[in-house]
N, CA and C atoms of all chains as a GROMACS GRO file, in nm:
protein
  606
    1MET      N    1   0.995   0.159   2.650
    1MET     CA    2   0.939   0.222   2.530
    1MET      C    3   0.865   0.119   2.448
    2SER      N    4   0.739   0.150   2.409
    2SER     CA    5   0.659   0.053   2.336
    2SER      C    6   0.699   0.046   2.190
    3GLY      N    7   0.772   0.141   2.140
    3GLY     CA    8   0.812   0.145   2.000
    3GLY      C    9   0.800   0.287   1.949
    4PRO      N   10   0.878   0.320   1.850
    4PRO     CA   11   0.876   0.457   1.799
    4PRO      C   12   0.743   0.489   1.732
    5ALA      N   13   0.702   0.612   1.738
    5ALA     CA   14   0.580   0.658   1.672
    5ALA      C   15   0.602   0.805   1.636
    6PHE      N   16   0.687   0.827   1.537
    6PHE     CA   17   0.721   0.964   1.499
    6PHE      C   18   0.598   1.043   1.455
    7ASP      N   19   0.507   0.974   1.386
    7ASP     CA   20   0.387   1.042   1.338
    7ASP      C   21   0.302   1.090   1.456
    8GLU      N   22   0.289   1.006   1.557
    8GLU     CA   23   0.212   1.045   1.676
    8GLU      C   24   0.280   1.161   1.750
    9LEU      N   25   0.412   1.159   1.754
    9LEU     CA   26   0.485   1.269   1.818
    9LEU      C   27   0.458   1.400   1.744
   10LEU      N   28   0.462   1.396   1.612
   10LEU     CA   29   0.434   1.516   1.533
   10LEU      C   30   0.290   1.563   1.553
   11ARG      N   31   0.199   1.469   1.560
   11ARG     CA   32   0.058   1.505   1.580
   11ARG      C   33   0.039   1.573   1.716
   12ARG      N   34   0.103   1.520   1.818
   12ARG     CA   35   0.087   1.579   1.952
   12ARG      C   36   0.147   1.720   1.958
   13LEU      N   37   0.260   1.738   1.893
   13LEU     CA   38   0.320   1.873   1.890
   13LEU      C   39   0.226   1.972   1.822
   14THR      N   40   0.168   1.929   1.710
   14THR     CA   41   0.076   2.016   1.636
   14THR      C   42  -0.050   2.044   1.717
   15ASP      N   43  -0.104   1.940   1.779
   15ASP     CA   44  -0.226   1.958   1.859
   15ASP      C   45  -0.202   2.054   1.975
   16ALA      N   46  -0.079   2.058   2.027
   16ALA     CA   47  -0.046   2.147   2.139
   16ALA      C   48  -0.006   2.286   2.091
   17ASP      N   49  -0.019   2.308   1.960
   17ASP     CA   50   0.012   2.439   1.901
   17ASP      C   51   0.160   2.476   1.915
   18VAL      N   52   0.246   2.375   1.915
   18VAL     CA   53   0.391   2.402   1.913
   18VAL      C   54   0.428   2.448   1.772
   19GLN      N   55   0.502   2.557   1.763
   19GLN     CA   56   0.544   2.610   1.633
   19GLN      C   57   0.679   2.547   1.599
   20PHE      N   58   0.682   2.466   1.493
   20PHE     CA   59   0.806   2.398   1.457
   20PHE      C   60   0.810   2.371   1.307
   21VAL      N   61   0.932   2.348   1.258
   21VAL     CA   62   0.954   2.306   1.120
   21VAL      C   63   1.035   2.177   1.124
   22VAL      N   64   0.991   2.077   1.047
   22VAL     CA   65   1.065   1.951   1.040
   22VAL      C   66   1.187   1.968   0.950
   23VAL      N   67   1.302   1.928   1.000
   23VAL     CA   68   1.426   1.930   0.922
   23VAL      C   69   1.486   1.788   0.930
   24GLY      N   70   1.609   1.770   0.889
   24GLY     CA   71   1.677   1.641   0.908
   24GLY      C   72   1.618   1.528   0.826
   25GLY      N   73   1.629   1.407   0.880
   25GLY     CA   74   1.595   1.286   0.806
   25GLY      C   75   1.451   1.281   0.758
   26LEU      N   76   1.357   1.326   0.840
   26LEU     CA   77   1.217   1.322   0.796
   26LEU      C   78   1.191   1.420   0.682
   27ALA      N   79   1.262   1.532   0.684
   27ALA     CA   80   1.249   1.626   0.572
   27ALA      C   81   1.310   1.565   0.445
   28VAL      N   82   1.421   1.494   0.462
   28VAL     CA   83   1.481   1.422   0.348
   28VAL      C   84   1.380   1.324   0.291
   29ASN      N   85   1.313   1.250   0.379
   29ASN     CA   86   1.208   1.157   0.335
   29ASN      C   87   1.101   1.231   0.254
   30ALA      N   88   1.050   1.339   0.311
   30ALA     CA   89   0.939   1.410   0.247
   30ALA      C   90   0.975   1.457   0.107
   31TRP      N   91   1.101   1.496   0.089
   31TRP     CA   92   1.143   1.546  -0.042
   31TRP      C   93   1.182   1.433  -0.138
   32GLY      N   94   1.153   1.308  -0.099
   32GLY     CA   95   1.162   1.199  -0.196
   32GLY      C   96   1.274   1.100  -0.175
   33VAL      N   97   1.355   1.120  -0.072
   33VAL     CA   98   1.463   1.025  -0.045
   33VAL      C   99   1.421   0.946   0.079
   34VAL      N  100   1.357   0.834   0.055
   34VAL     CA  101   1.300   0.756   0.166
   34VAL      C  102   1.407   0.665   0.223
   35ARG      N  103   1.448   0.695   0.343
   35ARG     CA  104   1.547   0.615   0.416
   35ARG      C  105   1.511   0.620   0.564
   36GLY      N  106   1.567   0.530   0.641
   36GLY     CA  107   1.537   0.528   0.783
   36GLY      C  108   1.605   0.642   0.857
   37THR      N  109   1.541   0.689   0.962
   37THR     CA  110   1.602   0.789   1.048
   37THR      C  111   1.572   0.752   1.193
   38LYS      N  112   1.659   0.795   1.282
   38LYS     CA  113   1.645   0.750   1.421
   38LYS      C  114   1.581   0.854   1.511
   39ASP      N  115   1.549   0.970   1.456
   39ASP     CA  116   1.490   1.073   1.539
   39ASP      C  117   1.407   1.172   1.456
   40VAL      N  118   1.337   1.255   1.529
   40VAL     CA  119   1.258   1.362   1.466
   40VAL      C  120   1.334   1.492   1.492
   41ASP      N  121   1.388   1.551   1.387
   41ASP     CA  122   1.462   1.677   1.401
   41ASP      C  123   1.368   1.794   1.371
   42VAL      N  124   1.364   1.888   1.463
   42VAL     CA  125   1.280   2.007   1.442
   42VAL      C  126   1.356   2.133   1.480
   43VAL      N  127   1.320   2.241   1.412
   43VAL     CA  128   1.362   2.376   1.453
   43VAL      C  129   1.236   2.444   1.505
   44VAL      N  130   1.245   2.503   1.622
   44VAL     CA  131   1.124   2.556   1.687
   44VAL      C  132   1.132   2.708   1.700
   45ALA      N  133   1.013   2.769   1.710
   45ALA     CA  134   1.008   2.911   1.743
   45ALA      C  135   1.064   2.927   1.885
   46PRO      N  136   1.155   3.024   1.905
   46PRO     CA  137   1.230   3.027   2.031
   46PRO      C  138   1.162   3.097   2.148
   47ASP      N  139   1.038   3.144   2.128
   47ASP     CA  140   0.975   3.213   2.243
   47ASP      C  141   0.946   3.113   2.354
   48ILE      N  142   0.951   3.161   2.476
   48ILE     CA  143   0.946   3.071   2.592
   48ILE      C  144   0.815   2.996   2.602
   49ASP      N  145   0.705   3.058   2.562
   49ASP     CA  146   0.577   2.988   2.568
   49ASP      C  147   0.576   2.867   2.473
   50ASN      N  148   0.636   2.885   2.357
   50ASN     CA  149   0.644   2.773   2.263
   50ASN      C  150   0.733   2.661   2.319
   51LEU      N  151   0.843   2.700   2.380
   51LEU     CA  152   0.934   2.600   2.439
   51LEU      C  153   0.864   2.524   2.553
   52LYS      N  154   0.782   2.596   2.630
   52LYS     CA  155   0.708   2.530   2.739
   52LYS      C  156   0.608   2.430   2.683
   53ARG      N  157   0.539   2.470   2.575
   53ARG     CA  158   0.440   2.378   2.516
   53ARG      C  159   0.510   2.252   2.465
   54LEU      N  160   0.624   2.271   2.401
   54LEU     CA  161   0.699   2.156   2.351
   54LEU      C  162   0.743   2.066   2.468
   55ALA      N  163   0.794   2.128   2.573
   55ALA     CA  164   0.842   2.051   2.688
   55ALA      C  165   0.728   1.972   2.752
   56GLU      N  166   0.610   2.032   2.756
   56GLU     CA  167   0.495   1.963   2.816
   56GLU      C  168   0.455   1.841   2.732
   57VAL      N  169   0.457   1.857   2.601
   57VAL     CA  170   0.426   1.743   2.513
   57VAL      C  171   0.530   1.632   2.534
   58ALA      N  172   0.656   1.672   2.542
   58ALA     CA  173   0.763   1.573   2.558
   58ALA      C  174   0.749   1.497   2.689
   59VAL      N  175   0.725   1.568   2.797
   59VAL     CA  176   0.713   1.502   2.928
   59VAL      C  177   0.590   1.412   2.932
   60ALA      N  178   0.481   1.457   2.871
   60ALA     CA  179   0.360   1.372   2.864
   60ALA      C  180   0.387   1.243   2.788
   61ALA      N  181   0.488   1.246   2.701
   61ALA     CA  182   0.524   1.127   2.624
   61ALA      C  183   0.644   1.055   2.690
   62GLY      N  184   0.661   1.079   2.818
   62GLY     CA  185   0.770   1.011   2.890
   62GLY      C  186   0.907   1.069   2.861
   63GLY      N  187   0.911   1.192   2.814
   63GLY     CA  188   1.037   1.250   2.769
   63GLY      C  189   1.130   1.293   2.881
   64HIS      N  190   1.258   1.285   2.851
   64HIS     CA  191   1.360   1.335   2.943
   64HIS      C  192   1.483   1.374   2.862
   65VAL      N  193   1.566   1.454   2.926
   65VAL     CA  194   1.692   1.498   2.865
   65VAL      C  195   1.805   1.459   2.960
   66GLN      N  196   1.907   1.400   2.904
   66GLN     CA  197   2.026   1.368   2.983
   66GLN      C  198   2.134   1.468   2.945
   67GLN      N  199   2.170   1.553   3.039
   67GLN     CA  200   2.278   1.651   3.013
   67GLN      C  201   2.392   1.622   3.109
   68GLY      N  202   2.492   1.551   3.060
   68GLY     CA  203   2.598   1.509   3.149
   68GLY      C  204   2.539   1.417   3.254
   69GLU      N  205   2.558   1.452   3.380
   69GLU     CA  206   2.501   1.370   3.487
   69GLU      C  207   2.362   1.418   3.527
   70ALA      N  208   2.317   1.528   3.468
   70ALA     CA  209   2.186   1.583   3.504
   70ALA      C  210   2.076   1.514   3.425
   71PHE      N  211   1.970   1.477   3.495
   71PHE     CA  212   1.853   1.415   3.433
   71PHE      C  213   1.739   1.516   3.440
   72LEU      N  214   1.692   1.562   3.325
   72LEU     CA  215   1.585   1.660   3.320
   72LEU      C  216   1.457   1.590   3.278
   73GLY      N  217   1.358   1.591   3.366
   73GLY     CA  218   1.235   1.518   3.335
   73GLY      C  219   1.108   1.595   3.364
   74THR      N  220   1.121   1.725   3.384
   74THR     CA  221   1.001   1.807   3.408
   74THR      C  222   0.990   1.910   3.296
   75PRO      N  223   0.867   1.959   3.271
   75PRO     CA  224   0.851   2.060   3.165
   75PRO      C  225   0.939   2.182   3.188
   76ILE      N  226   0.947   2.229   3.312
   76ILE     CA  227   1.022   2.352   3.335
   76ILE      C  228   1.173   2.330   3.314
   77SER      N  229   1.223   2.214   3.354
   77SER     CA  230   1.367   2.190   3.336
   77SER      C  231   1.401   2.172   3.188
   78ILE      N  232   1.313   2.106   3.114
   78ILE     CA  233   1.339   2.086   2.971
   78ILE      C  234   1.323   2.218   2.895
   79ALA      N  235   1.220   2.296   2.931
   79ALA     CA  236   1.202   2.427   2.867
   79ALA      C  237   1.323   2.516   2.895
   80SER      N  238   1.375   2.506   3.015
   80SER     CA  239   1.492   2.586   3.051
   80SER      C  240   1.614   2.544   2.968
   81ALA      N  241   1.630   2.413   2.950
   81ALA     CA  242   1.741   2.364   2.867
   81ALA      C  243   1.726   2.414   2.723
   82LEU      N  244   1.602   2.411   2.673
   82LEU     CA  245   1.577   2.458   2.537
   82LEU      C  246   1.606   2.608   2.524
   83ALA      N  247   1.572   2.682   2.628
   83ALA     CA  248   1.593   2.827   2.625
   83ALA      C  249   1.741   2.863   2.623
   84GLY      N  250   1.825   2.767   2.658
   84GLY     CA  251   1.969   2.791   2.655
   84GLY      C  252   2.023   2.807   2.514
   85GLY      N  253   1.942   2.766   2.415
   85GLY     CA  254   1.981   2.789   2.276
   85GLY      C  255   2.070   2.683   2.213
   86GLU      N  256   2.100   2.579   2.290
   86GLU     CA  257   2.182   2.471   2.235
   86GLU      C  258   2.091   2.359   2.185
   87GLN      N  259   2.149   2.269   2.105
   87GLN     CA  260   2.075   2.153   2.057
   87GLN      C  261   2.037   2.064   2.175
   88VAL      N  262   1.910   2.022   2.179
   88VAL     CA  263   1.862   1.941   2.291
   88VAL      C  264   1.793   1.815   2.238
   89PRO      N  265   1.855   1.697   2.257
   89PRO     CA  266   1.786   1.573   2.221
   89PRO      C  267   1.700   1.526   2.338
   90ILE      N  268   1.572   1.503   2.309
   90ILE     CA  269   1.477   1.460   2.413
   90ILE      C  270   1.434   1.316   2.382
   91GLU      N  271   1.463   1.227   2.474
   91GLU     CA  272   1.422   1.087   2.458
   91GLU      C  273   1.279   1.072   2.508
   92THR      N  274   1.189   1.028   2.419
   92THR     CA  275   1.050   1.008   2.461
   92THR      C  276   1.009   0.864   2.430
   93ASP      N  277   0.892   0.827   2.482
   93ASP     CA  278   0.841   0.692   2.454
   93ASP      C  279   0.802   0.677   2.307
   94LEU      N  280   0.789   0.787   2.236
   94LEU     CA  281   0.750   0.785   2.095
   94LEU      C  282   0.871   0.796   2.002
   95GLY      N  283   0.990   0.803   2.061
   95GLY     CA  284   1.112   0.820   1.982
   95GLY      C  285   1.185   0.947   2.023
   96ARG      N  286   1.304   0.963   1.969
   96ARG     CA  287   1.384   1.079   2.008
   96ARG      C  288   1.344   1.204   1.930
   97LEU      N  289   1.321   1.311   2.004
   97LEU     CA  290   1.289   1.441   1.945
   97LEU      C  291   1.413   1.528   1.961
   98ASP      N  292   1.474   1.564   1.849
   98ASP     CA  293   1.597   1.642   1.853
   98ASP      C  294   1.565   1.787   1.816
   99VAL      N  295   1.575   1.875   1.914
   99VAL     CA  296   1.548   2.017   1.889
   99VAL      C  297   1.678   2.082   1.843
  100VAL      N  298   1.680   2.115   1.715
  100VAL     CA  299   1.803   2.164   1.652
  100VAL      C  300   1.809   2.315   1.665
  101GLN      N  301   1.911   2.364   1.729
  101GLN     CA  302   1.931   2.510   1.741
  101GLN      C  303   2.077   2.534   1.775
  102GLY      N  304   2.121   2.654   1.746
  102GLY     CA  305   2.257   2.691   1.780
  102GLY      C  306   2.363   2.628   1.694
  103LEU      N  307   2.326   2.574   1.579
  103LEU     CA  308   2.423   2.510   1.490
  103LEU      C  309   2.450   2.600   1.370
  104ASP      N  310   2.576   2.606   1.330
  104ASP     CA  311   2.611   2.682   1.209
  104ASP      C  312   2.537   2.622   1.090
  105GLY      N  313   2.485   2.709   1.006
  105GLY     CA  314   2.422   2.661   0.883
  105GLY      C  315   2.276   2.625   0.897
  106VAL      N  316   2.222   2.635   1.020
  106VAL     CA  317   2.080   2.605   1.039
  106VAL      C  318   2.005   2.737   1.057
  107PRO      N  319   1.918   2.772   0.962
  107PRO     CA  320   1.842   2.897   0.973
  107PRO      C  321   1.748   2.892   1.093
  108ASP      N  322   1.703   3.008   1.138
  108ASP     CA  323   1.610   3.010   1.250
  108ASP      C  324   1.468   2.978   1.203
  109TYR      N  325   1.379   2.962   1.300
  109TYR     CA  326   1.242   2.921   1.271
  109TYR      C  327   1.174   3.017   1.174
  110GLU      N  328   1.193   3.144   1.195
  110GLU     CA  329   1.124   3.244   1.113
  110GLU      C  330   1.161   3.228   0.966
  111GLU      N  331   1.290   3.212   0.942
  111GLU     CA  332   1.337   3.198   0.804
  111GLU      C  333   1.290   3.065   0.744
  112LEU      N  334   1.302   2.957   0.821
  112LEU     CA  335   1.261   2.826   0.769
  112LEU      C  336   1.111   2.820   0.742
  113SER      N  337   1.032   2.872   0.834
  113SER     CA  338   0.887   2.860   0.820
  113SER      C  339   0.836   2.943   0.702
  114ALA      N  340   0.906   3.051   0.671
  114ALA     CA  341   0.863   3.138   0.562
  114ALA      C  342   0.866   3.065   0.427
  115GLN      N  343   0.954   2.967   0.414
  115GLN     CA  344   0.967   2.896   0.286
  115GLN      C  345   0.925   2.750   0.295
  116ALA      N  346   0.872   2.710   0.411
  116ALA     CA  347   0.839   2.569   0.432
  116ALA      C  348   0.714   2.529   0.354
  117THR      N  349   0.697   2.398   0.337
  117THR     CA  350   0.580   2.341   0.270
  117THR      C  351   0.508   2.250   0.368
  118GLU      N  352   0.375   2.250   0.360
  118GLU     CA  353   0.298   2.166   0.452
  118GLU      C  354   0.290   2.022   0.401
  119ALA      N  355   0.289   1.929   0.496
  119ALA     CA  356   0.260   1.789   0.466
  119ALA      C  357   0.164   1.740   0.574
  120GLU      N  358   0.089   1.635   0.540
  120GLU     CA  359  -0.010   1.585   0.636
  120GLU      C  360   0.040   1.458   0.703
  121VAL      N  361   0.024   1.455   0.836
  121VAL     CA  362   0.061   1.336   0.914
  121VAL      C  363  -0.051   1.310   1.013
  122LEU      N  364  -0.111   1.191   1.006
  122LEU     CA  365  -0.220   1.155   1.097
  122LEU      C  366  -0.328   1.264   1.103
  123GLY      N  367  -0.356   1.321   0.990
  123GLY     CA  368  -0.465   1.418   0.983
  123GLY      C  369  -0.430   1.559   1.024
  124VAL      N  370  -0.305   1.583   1.060
  124VAL     CA  371  -0.266   1.721   1.094
  124VAL      C  372  -0.160   1.768   0.994
  125ARG      N  373  -0.147   1.900   0.982
  125ARG     CA  374  -0.052   1.958   0.888
  125ARG      C  375   0.074   1.997   0.962
  126VAL      N  376   0.188   1.956   0.911
  126VAL     CA  377   0.316   1.995   0.970
  126VAL      C  378   0.399   2.065   0.862
  127LEU      N  379   0.486   2.154   0.906
  127LEU     CA  380   0.572   2.226   0.812
  127LEU      C  381   0.701   2.148   0.788
  128ILE      N  382   0.734   2.132   0.660
  128ILE     CA  383   0.858   2.067   0.619
  128ILE      C  384   0.947   2.177   0.560
  129CYS      N  385   1.072   2.182   0.601
  129CYS     CA  386   1.160   2.286   0.547
  129CYS      C  387   1.172   2.273   0.396
  130SER      N  388   1.200   2.383   0.330
  130SER     CA  389   1.210   2.382   0.184
  130SER      C  390   1.326   2.294   0.139
  131ARG      N  391   1.316   2.248   0.015
  131ARG     CA  392   1.425   2.168  -0.042
  131ARG      C  393   1.555   2.250  -0.042
  132GLY      N  394   1.543   2.379  -0.074
  132GLY     CA  395   1.662   2.464  -0.076
  132GLY      C  396   1.727   2.476   0.060
  133HIS      N  397   1.646   2.498   0.163
  133HIS     CA  398   1.702   2.505   0.298
  133HIS      C  399   1.762   2.371   0.340
  134LEU      N  400   1.694   2.262   0.302
  134LEU     CA  401   1.743   2.128   0.341
  134LEU      C  402   1.880   2.100   0.280
  135THR      N  403   1.893   2.128   0.151
  135THR     CA  404   2.022   2.100   0.087
  135THR      C  405   2.131   2.191   0.142
  136ALA      N  406   2.096   2.315   0.174
  136ALA     CA  407   2.195   2.406   0.233
  136ALA      C  408   2.241   2.356   0.370
  137MET      N  409   2.147   2.306   0.449
  137MET     CA  410   2.184   2.254   0.582
  137MET      C  411   2.268   2.128   0.569
  138LYS      N  412   2.234   2.044   0.472
  138LYS     CA  413   2.312   1.921   0.452
  138LYS      C  414   2.454   1.955   0.409
  139ARG      N  415   2.464   2.054   0.321
  139ARG     CA  416   2.597   2.095   0.273
  139ARG      C  417   2.679   2.152   0.389
  140ALA      N  418   2.615   2.230   0.473
  140ALA     CA  419   2.686   2.293   0.586
  140ALA      C  420   2.729   2.188   0.689
  141ALA      N  421   2.644   2.088   0.712
  141ALA     CA  422   2.678   1.986   0.813
  141ALA      C  423   2.796   1.901   0.764
  142GLY      N  424   2.788   1.855   0.640
  142GLY     CA  425   2.904   1.794   0.574
  142GLY      C  426   2.949   1.658   0.624
  143ARG      N  427   2.867   1.591   0.707
  143ARG     CA  428   2.905   1.456   0.750
  143ARG      C  429   2.875   1.358   0.635
  144THR      N  430   2.926   1.236   0.648
  144THR     CA  431   2.908   1.138   0.542
  144THR      C  432   2.761   1.118   0.508
  145ARG      N  433   2.678   1.105   0.613
  145ARG     CA  434   2.535   1.084   0.592
  145ARG      C  435   2.472   1.204   0.519
  146ASP      N  436   2.515   1.324   0.560
  146ASP     CA  437   2.460   1.446   0.499
  146ASP      C  438   2.498   1.456   0.352
  147LEU      N  439   2.622   1.421   0.320
  147LEU     CA  440   2.668   1.430   0.181
  147LEU      C  441   2.597   1.327   0.094
  148ALA      N  442   2.570   1.209   0.152
  148ALA     CA  443   2.495   1.107   0.077
  148ALA      C  444   2.352   1.156   0.051
  149ASP      N  445   2.292   1.216   0.153
  149ASP     CA  446   2.157   1.272   0.135
  149ASP      C  447   2.158   1.381   0.028
  150LEU      N  448   2.261   1.465   0.034
  150LEU     CA  449   2.272   1.576  -0.061
  150LEU      C  450   2.279   1.523  -0.204
  151GLU      N  451   2.359   1.419  -0.223
  151GLU     CA  452   2.372   1.361  -0.356
  151GLU      C  453   2.238   1.307  -0.406
  152ASP      N  454   2.165   1.241  -0.317
  152ASP     CA  455   2.035   1.184  -0.356
  152ASP      C  456   1.932   1.295  -0.382
  153LEU      N  457   1.933   1.398  -0.298
  153LEU     CA  458   1.840   1.508  -0.318
  153LEU      C  459   1.867   1.579  -0.450
  154GLU      N  460   1.993   1.595  -0.483
  154GLU     CA  461   2.027   1.661  -0.609
  154GLU      C  462   1.990   1.574  -0.727
  155ALA      N  463   2.002   1.441  -0.710
  155ALA     CA  464   1.964   1.350  -0.819
  155ALA      C  465   1.815   1.360  -0.849
  156THR      N  466   1.734   1.381  -0.745
  156THR     CA  467   1.590   1.390  -0.767
  156THR      C  468   1.552   1.521  -0.834
  157ALA      N  469   1.638   1.619  -0.826
  157ALA     CA  470   1.606   1.751  -0.881
  157ALA      C  471   1.650   1.764  -1.026
  158GLU      N  472   1.727   1.668  -1.075
  158GLU     CA  473   1.782   1.680  -1.211
  158GLU      C  474   1.677   1.648  -1.317
  159MET      N  475   2.747   0.494  -1.549
  159MET     CA  476   2.675   0.460  -1.426
  159MET      C  477   2.632   0.314  -1.430
  160ALA      N  478   2.658   0.240  -1.325
  160ALA     CA  479   2.619   0.099  -1.320
  160ALA      C  480   2.467   0.089  -1.326
  161ARG      N  481   2.421  -0.025  -1.377
  161ARG     CA  482   2.277  -0.044  -1.394
  161ARG      C  483   2.201  -0.028  -1.261
  162SER      N  484   2.255  -0.085  -1.154
  162SER     CA  485   2.186  -0.077  -1.026
  162SER      C  486   2.175   0.069  -0.980
  163GLU      N  487   2.278   0.149  -1.005
  163GLU     CA  488   2.274   0.290  -0.967
  163GLU      C  489   2.173   0.365  -1.053
  164GLU      N  490   2.165   0.330  -1.180
  164GLU     CA  491   2.065   0.394  -1.268
  164GLU      C  492   1.924   0.367  -1.216
  165VAL      N  493   1.900   0.243  -1.176
  165VAL     CA  494   1.767   0.207  -1.125
  165VAL      C  495   1.738   0.283  -0.996
  166ARG      N  496   1.839   0.292  -0.909
  166ARG     CA  497   1.820   0.362  -0.781
  166ARG      C  498   1.786   0.510  -0.804
  167VAL      N  499   1.858   0.573  -0.893
  167VAL     CA  500   1.834   0.715  -0.921
  167VAL      C  501   1.697   0.733  -0.986
  168GLN      N  502   1.660   0.643  -1.074
  168GLN     CA  503   1.529   0.650  -1.137
  168GLN      C  504   1.418   0.642  -1.032
  169ARG      N  505   1.437   0.552  -0.935
  169ARG     CA  506   1.336   0.538  -0.828
  169ARG      C  507   1.331   0.664  -0.743
  170LEU      N  508   1.446   0.721  -0.716
  170LEU     CA  509   1.448   0.846  -0.639
  170LEU      C  510   1.368   0.954  -0.712
  171ARG      N  511   1.387   0.962  -0.842
  171ARG     CA  512   1.316   1.065  -0.920
  171ARG      C  513   1.166   1.039  -0.921
  172GLU      N  514   1.129   0.911  -0.925
  172GLU     CA  515   0.986   0.879  -0.920
  172GLU      C  516   0.927   0.915  -0.784
  173ASP      N  517   1.002   0.884  -0.678
  173ASP     CA  518   0.954   0.917  -0.543
  173ASP      C  519   0.939   1.068  -0.527
  174ALA      N  520   1.030   1.142  -0.587
  174ALA     CA  521   1.026   1.288  -0.573
  174ALA      C  522   0.903   1.348  -0.639
  175GLN      N  523   0.837   1.272  -0.727
  175GLN     CA  524   0.716   1.322  -0.793
  175GLN      C  525   0.593   1.302  -0.706
  176ARG      N  526   0.606   1.221  -0.600
  176ARG     CA  527   0.491   1.196  -0.514
  176ARG      C  528   0.473   1.313  -0.416
  177THR      N  529   0.362   1.312  -0.343
  177THR     CA  530   0.341   1.422  -0.248
  177THR      C  531   0.436   1.408  -0.130
  178LEU      N  532   0.462   1.521  -0.065
  178LEU     CA  533   0.546   1.518   0.055
  178LEU      C  534   0.482   1.429   0.162
  179SER      N  535   0.350   1.435   0.172
  179SER     CA  536   0.281   1.355   0.274
  179SER      C  537   0.303   1.206   0.251
  180THR      N  538   0.295   1.163   0.125
  180THR     CA  539   0.315   1.022   0.093
  180THR      C  540   0.457   0.978   0.129
  181ASN      N  541   0.554   1.058   0.087
  181ASN     CA  542   0.693   1.022   0.115
  181ASN      C  543   0.723   1.023   0.264
  182LEU      N  544   0.667   1.122   0.334
  182LEU     CA  545   0.690   1.132   0.478
  182LEU      C  546   0.632   1.010   0.549
  183ALA      N  547   0.512   0.971   0.512
  183ALA     CA  548   0.450   0.855   0.576
  183ALA      C  549   0.533   0.730   0.550
  184GLU      N  550   0.585   0.716   0.429
  184GLU     CA  551   0.664   0.598   0.397
  184GLU      C  552   0.796   0.599   0.474
  185GLY      N  553   0.857   0.716   0.486
  185GLY     CA  554   0.983   0.727   0.560
  185GLY      C  555   0.964   0.696   0.708
  186ILE      N  556   0.854   0.745   0.764
  186ILE     CA  557   0.826   0.718   0.906
  186ILE      C  558   0.805   0.567   0.926
  187ALA      N  559   0.728   0.506   0.838
  187ALA     CA  560   0.702   0.362   0.851
  187ALA      C  561   0.832   0.282   0.840
  188LEU      N  562   0.919   0.321   0.747
  188LEU     CA  563   1.047   0.252   0.732
  188LEU      C  564   1.133   0.270   0.857
  189SER      N  565   1.136   0.390   0.911
  189SER     CA  566   1.216   0.416   1.032
  189SER      C  567   1.167   0.332   1.148
  190HIS      N  568   1.036   0.323   1.163
  190HIS     CA  569   0.981   0.243   1.272
  190HIS      C  570   1.022   0.096   1.258
  191LYS      N  571   1.014   0.046   1.135
  191LYS     CA  572   1.051  -0.095   1.114
  191LYS      C  573   1.198  -0.118   1.145
  192LEU      N  574   1.283  -0.028   1.098
  192LEU     CA  575   1.426  -0.044   1.122
  192LEU      C  576   1.459  -0.036   1.270
  193MET      N  577   1.394   0.056   1.342
  193MET     CA  578   1.423   0.070   1.485
  193MET      C  579   1.373  -0.051   1.562
  194GLN      N  580   1.259  -0.104   1.522
  194GLN     CA  581   1.209  -0.224   1.589
  194GLN      C  582   1.299  -0.343   1.560
  195PHE      N  583   1.350  -0.349   1.438
  195PHE     CA  584   1.438  -0.459   1.400
  195PHE      C  585   1.570  -0.450   1.477
  196THR      N  586   1.629  -0.331   1.481
  196THR     CA  587   1.757  -0.318   1.552
  196THR      C  588   1.738  -0.334   1.702
  197GLY      N  589   1.623  -0.292   1.754
  197GLY     CA  590   1.594  -0.313   1.896
  197GLY      C  591   1.583  -0.461   1.928
  198ALA      N  592   1.515  -0.534   1.842
  198ALA     CA  593   1.501  -0.678   1.861
  198ALA      C  594   1.635  -0.749   1.849
  199ALA      N  595   1.718  -0.701   1.755
  199ALA     CA  596   1.850  -0.763   1.736
  199ALA      C  597   1.937  -0.743   1.859
  200ARG      N  598   1.925  -0.623   1.921
  200ARG     CA  599   2.005  -0.596   2.042
  200ARG      C  600   1.965  -0.687   2.157
  201LYS      N  601   1.834  -0.717   2.164
  201LYS     CA  602   1.786  -0.801   2.275
  201LYS      C  603   1.825  -0.947   2.256
  202SER      N  604   1.843  -0.991   2.130
  202SER     CA  605   1.868  -1.133   2.105
  202SER      C  606   2.015  -1.167   2.122
   0.00000   0.00000   0.00000
């Protein structure tokens, strides 16, 4: 891997017409809490064509999924894993792309996109989940990192 | 609230006034630097 390039990963997804909303650490950044994150978390539209487009972008970026002893490195195998509805972390040469789905407290793409706000990255527009959805997801996840983010997000809103 | 915490919260509030695009770009740049740093540390 030559080094992470989250912005380039987001640009490629957008250029390929993948329907997604940014959640997780990058959404925390966008809403004013700038801290490091180790992956790009997205919620995607679940139709199979969208999953195929995402899988093709991932594989073109050297992406693969490790599921137990299974190594998934083709668009069809990764799209199939995504269609299973579980969370799928994809390791790419541009950094890890974590497709968040099937988790309690995480709204689906339709709900998130309806309230999302656009931000620009490398000249393309990406959807960032709303502050309200972000804080609700952080509260639901409830890990130490999430609670720290929640405290900081609430401090910015006061 | 300790002085350092007051300053931190004040900075958070200032950052929250900037555009999402500005904050996102800064967060991505910070993440890249941290990952490169930790990657280099692992190799050494």
